[in-house]
Each structure stands twice: as C-alpha cells, then as structure tokens.
C-alpha positions in Angstrom: -20.8 13.0 22.7 -21.5 11.2 19.4 -23.3 7.9 19.3 -20.8 5.8 17.7 -18.2 7.2 20.9 -20.3 5.2 23.4 -19.8 2.2 22.1 -16.7 -0.4 22.9 -15.3 -1.9 19.5 -13.4 -5.0 21.4 -17.5 -6.1 23.1 -18.6 -5.6 19.5 -15.8 -7.6 18.1 -16.3 -10.8 20.8 -19.6 -10.8 20.5 -19.4 -11.1 16.6 -17.2 -14.1 17.4 -20.1 -15.7 19.0 -22.5 -15.5 16.6 -20.3 -16.4 13.8 -19.4 -19.6 16.2 -23.2 -20.1 16.7 -24.0 -20.0 12.7 -20.2 -22.0 11.8 -20.7 -24.6 14.9 -16.8 -24.7 15.6 -13.9 -23.1 13.8 -10.1 -22.8 14.3 -8.3 -18.7 14.9 -7.4 -19.0 10.9 -11.2 -20.0 9.8 -12.7 -16.8 12.4 -9.3 -14.9 11.2 -10.8 -15.0 7.5 -14.9 -15.0 8.1 -14.5 -12.1 9.9 -11.1 -10.3 8.0 -9.5 -9.6 11.4 -5.8 -10.4 11.8 -5.2 -13.4 14.0 -3.7 -12.1 17.0 -6.6 -9.9 17.5 -9.2 -12.9 16.9 -6.6 -15.3 19.5 -7.0 -12.3 22.3 -10.2 -11.9 21.9 -11.2 -16.1 21.7 -9.0 -16.3 25.3 -11.1 -13.9 26.7 -14.3 -15.4 25.7 -12.7 -18.9 26.8 -11.5 -17.7 30.5 -14.9 -16.4 30.7 -16.1 -20.1 30.2 -18.3 -18.1 27.0 -16.1 -20.8 24.6 -15.1 -24.0 24.6 -11.9 -25.5 22.6 -12.4 -29.1 21.2 -10.0 -31.5 23.3 -9.4 -33.4 19.8 -8.5 -29.8 17.7 -7.5 -26.2 17.9 -11.0 -25.2 17.2 -13.2 -23.8 19.1 -17.3 -23.5 19.5 -20.1 -21.6 21.8 -20.6 -23.2 25.4 -23.7 -23.6 27.0 -23.3 -20.5 29.1 -25.7 -18.0 26.9 -28.2 -21.3 26.6 -27.7 -20.8 30.0 -28.6 -17.6 30.4 -31.6 -17.9 28.3 -32.8 -19.9 30.0 -32.6 -18.4 33.0 -34.1 -15.2 31.6 -37.2 -17.8 30.3 -37.5 -18.7 33.9 -37.7 -15.5 35.5 -40.7 -15.1 33.1 -42.8 -18.3 34.8 -44.0 -18.4 31.1 -42.7 -22.3 30.4 -43.7 -23.3 34.1 -47.1 -21.6 33.2 -47.5 -23.2 29.6 -46.8 -26.8 30.8 -50.1 -27.6 31.1 -51.8 -26.3 27.9 -48.7 -27.6 25.8 -49.4 -31.3 27.3 -53.2 -31.3 26.4 -52.5 -29.5 23.4 -50.0 -32.7 22.4 -52.8 -35.3 23.8 -55.7 -34.1 21.8 -53.5 -33.6 18.3 -50.7 -36.0 18.5 -48.8 -33.1 16.9 -45.5 -31.7 17.9 -45.9 -28.3 20.2 -44.1 -25.0 20.1 -43.7 -22.1 22.9 -42.5 -19.1 21.5 -41.7 -15.2 22.5 -41.0 -11.7 20.3 -37.3 -11.0 20.1 -37.7 -7.9 18.3 -38.1 -9.1 14.6 -37.6 -12.7 15.6 -39.5 -15.3 17.9 -37.6 -17.6 19.9 -38.1 -20.8 20.6 -38.4 -21.5 24.7 -40.8 -24.9 25.0 -41.7 -27.6 23.2 -43.4 -30.9 23.2 -42.4 -34.0 20.6 -44.7 -35.4 18.3 -44.8 -39.4 19.0 -45.2 -39.5 15.4 -42.3 -41.1 13.7 -42.2 -38.6 11.2 -42.0 -34.7 13.3 -41.0 -31.5 13.1 -38.0 -30.8 14.7 -37.5 -27.1 15.5 -35.4 -27.0 18.5 -35.5 -24.9 21.7 -33.9 -22.0 21.4 -34.5 -21.4 17.7 -34.8 -18.2 16.5 -37.1 -17.3 13.2 -38.2 -14.6 11.7 -41.3 -13.2 13.0 -42.9 -12.6 9.2 -42.8 -15.9 8.3 -44.0 -18.2 10.7 -47.2 -19.4 12.3 -46.0 -17.7 15.3 -44.7 -15.0 14.3 -47.6 -14.2 12.7 -50.1 -14.9 15.6 -48.6 -13.0 18.0 -48.1 -9.6 15.3 -51.6 -10.0 14.2 -52.5 -9.2 18.0 -50.0 -5.7 18.8 -51.3 -2.4 18.0 -50.5 -1.8 14.3 -48.3 0.8 14.6 -45.8 -1.2 17.2 -45.7 -4.0 14.0 -44.6 -1.5 11.7 -42.1 0.1 13.7 -40.9 -3.4 14.2 -41.0 -4.7 10.4 -40.4 -1.1 8.6 -36.9 -2.1 7.5 -37.5 -5.6 7.5 -35.9 -7.5 4.1 -38.7 -10.1 3.4 -36.1 -12.7 2.2 -38.5 -15.6 0.2 -37.4 -19.0 2.5 -39.9 -20.7 -0.1 -42.2 -19.7 -2.7 -44.8 -18.9 -0.1 -43.5 -16.5 2.1 -44.7 -13.1 2.2 -42.9 -10.5 0.0 -43.5 -7.5 1.6 -45.5 -5.5 4.9 -48.4 -4.0 2.9 -48.9 -8.3 2.0 -48.3 -9.0 5.7 -50.4 -6.4 7.0 -53.1 -7.8 5.0 -52.8 -11.4 6.6 -52.8 -10.0 9.9 -56.6 -8.9 9.9 -57.5 -11.5 8.5 -55.5 -13.5 11.4 -56.8 -11.0 13.7 -60.7 -11.5 12.7 -60.3 -15.7 13.1 -57.8 -15.7 16.2 -55.5 -17.7 14.8 -52.9 -18.5 12.1 -51.2 -20.8 9.9 -48.0 -21.0 8.8 -48.5 -22.7 4.9 -44.9 -23.7 4.5 -43.9 -20.3 4.4 -40.9 -21.0 6.4 -39.9 -24.4 5.7 -41.0 -26.8 2.3 -44.1 -29.6 3.5 -44.6 -28.3 7.0 -47.7 -26.4 8.2 -48.1 -24.7 11.7 -51.3 -23.5 12.9 -50.6 -21.0 16.0 -52.8 -18.7 18.4 -51.2 -15.7 20.9 -51.3 -15.9 24.2 -51.7 -12.9 26.2 -52.3 -11.6 29.5 -54.5 -9.3 31.9 -53.4 -6.1 30.0 -54.2 -7.9 26.4 -51.2 -7.5 26.0 -49.1 -10.7 23.6 -46.8 -12.3 25.4 -46.2 -15.5 23.5 -47.9 -17.8 20.9 -48.7 -21.5 21.0 -48.5 -23.5 18.2 -48.5 -27.2 16.8 -46.0 -28.0 13.7 -48.0 -30.7 10.9 -46.4 -32.3 8.3 -48.1 -31.1 5.3 -48.9 -34.7 3.5 -50.9 -35.2 7.5 -52.5 -32.0 7.4 -53.7 -32.7 4.3 -55.1 -35.8 4.9 -57.4 -34.0 7.4 -56.1 -32.5 10.0 -59.0 -29.7 9.3 -61.6 -32.2 9.6 -60.4 -33.3 12.9 -60.5 -29.6 14.4 -57.0 -28.2 15.1 -57.3 -25.1 14.6 -60.1 -24.9 17.1 -58.3 -27.1 19.4 -55.3 -24.7 19.2 -57.1 -21.7 19.8 -59.7 -22.8 22.6 -55.9 -24.1 24.7 -54.7 -20.5 23.5 -57.9 -19.1 25.2 -57.6 -21.3 28.5 -54.1 -20.3 29.2 -54.7 -16.7 28.3 -57.8 -16.5 31.1 -55.0 -18.3 33.3 -53.4 -14.4 32.4 -56.0 -12.9 33.1 -56.8 -11.6 29.9 -61.1 -12.0 28.6 -60.9 -10.1 25.3 -61.7 -12.9 23.0 -63.1 -12.9 19.4 
C-alpha cells in the first residue's frame, strides 16, 4: 500500500479550510472556493460539516464563516495536560515584577514556537504577541533559546529543509548562520532576538529544561527597542531572565547549568 493511499482527501480538504480561515479570519463560500480553487458545492459540503461539528461558525449578520473557539479549547487542553502554564505562573510573575516588561512562555511545535502564556507589561507602549500565536522557531528569541540546548542533530533534521524567510533585514539567512548563533547562545545561556521577526522589538529569552536536561519551553521578556536601548542591559535584564529560567528548570529537576 502506498503512503498516499493512507490519506483521506476529504479530511485534508477540511483542514485546508480551517487553515485558510485562520489566516483570513472570515470568508464566504465563494471566497473560500476562489482561494482554494475548488468548486462551490465541495466547499459548501465541507463547511457545513465543520459547522455541524462546531469547528466553524457562521456570522449572524452575513453569509460568512470563521473558525470557532473549539480548536483553541482543544489546544488549551493539551497545554493544561502538560502542566507547564500552571507551574510557570509564579516565575512569569516574578520576571514581570522585576522588569515591568511583557513576559512570554512558549513551547516548540515542530519548526515553530507557540505562545502558551503571557503577562502584559503595565507600560503604555508594549509588545502584543497573543497566546496561541505561532511563529518560526529560527528567528525568535524563544525559539533560538530552545534550539541552542537541543542536540545538534535534532536541530539539523528539524530545519534542513527550512526556507529562511527574511521577515526583517536582521533575520538569520541560513542554517549555517543559525548554527553559529546557537553555539554562542549555548555558551552564554540566553538568546536575544534583535528585531529579527518584528522591527523595533527586542526579546531576551532563556530555555526551560526538565530533569532529563531536555528543553520543554522557554521564557522571554519583550522590550520595545527604544526602551531597551535606553538602558535595559544596564539594569540586568539578561541576568534576571537567566535566573528566573534556571529557578524554574531546577523546580522541574534540572541541575545542569552554565
């Protein structure tokens, strides 16, 4: 039996619809048909099925559809089973109290990171990357902090086919360049995202590791560039992030630190 024969096309198409709606937020049947290059009857049947199962909802004021909260709820259930968000809460709060900057918690999802918790800065000008946001692992402080403490073979296999899209002029351009950066991050124990995904944003991140010394998450603070340049380094943001992440890792049983 070929690998292709194991796939169910209708399931793939239904997931394609969910992914398009995730990107476009709200679309009608004709718009979905055009974007997916499928006939309207096929789109209508699939959307009707997804609506029946509660994965999409129809607008009460228009014939357009959007994703429901069901997938979000399912994702939250996965996170809750991991227990990380609950365990991380006091450490996120400690970091916020000492830096007054937005604090983020993320986990790896293949070649991406997913924000699973955050506490926003009380400052008027702050960074807004919402819970559930999925970003490339190679150009984020959180992602690089996790990659640096994974086996090199794991990183290579994960990113060997990665297209290094230049989100900003500072985005890493190749796997070889990234590997050099990861060596330095591993030596220092933290990573800095210097406007690599979003212009005018800097992030300081460090990994969270368990009793097997395996990376399970990362924590960062996100700082607007102007505020960072005004003295964040001088008041010890890097050491604060490292210290909090090490404390959390020790609670998870890790004792291997730089």
